[in-house]
N, C-alpha and C positions, 0 to 999 in steps of 0.2 A: 504494499499500499504506499502510496506518496501522499506528501502533504496536501497536494492539489485535491486528492480525492476527499480527505478530511475537510478543506476549505469548501468543498462544492456540498457537503451534507447539509441536511437541515437543522443540526445544534449550532451552525455558525451563522450569526447575522450581523448587522453592521455595530451593534454593540459588544460583540465577544471580544474579550481579552484573549489573545494567542500568545503562549509562553513556548518558545521553542530552547530545547535543551539538547546538549549532546550526552553521550553514554555515560559520563561522569557528573549529570545533572548539573551541569554548568550552563546557565542562560547565556543562549546566543543573540536573543532578540526577543523582544517583548512588544506587541502592537495589535492592531487590527489588521482583518484579512487584507485589506486594499493598500496596505502600506509597503513600500518597496522592500523593507528589511524582511518582511513576512515572505512576500511573493518571491525574493530571491532563493528562498528555500523551498519553493512549491513542487520541484522534481526530486528533492531528497526523500531517502526511503525513511519511512516510519518504524520504529522498533515497537513504539507502544504510545499510547494516549490517553487521557483522563479529561472528562467533563465534569465541572463542579457546578453547584446550583446557584452560584454568584456569576454565571456567563462567562467562565474562564475555562480555557482547553490548555492543558499542558501535554506538549508533544516532544517525546524523545526521538530524536533521529539517529540512526545508524552511521557511524563514520565508516569513510571509505579508506581502506588500506591500499596504499599505492606502491605496495612492494614489487 
């Protein structure tokens, strides 16, 4: 699953806060779905995500190894 698929889901609206983290739970970017920082990660592969009832979505992305 990619971040784009989550952004297109019905749980996301213009007021949803999206927090993108790496596998070490370090915050990479925080904002709304339409902000460039979030959209720059739209093709990233999602490891897991959670939705909170305060309209916040935490997305943990898989890190790409370039070995």
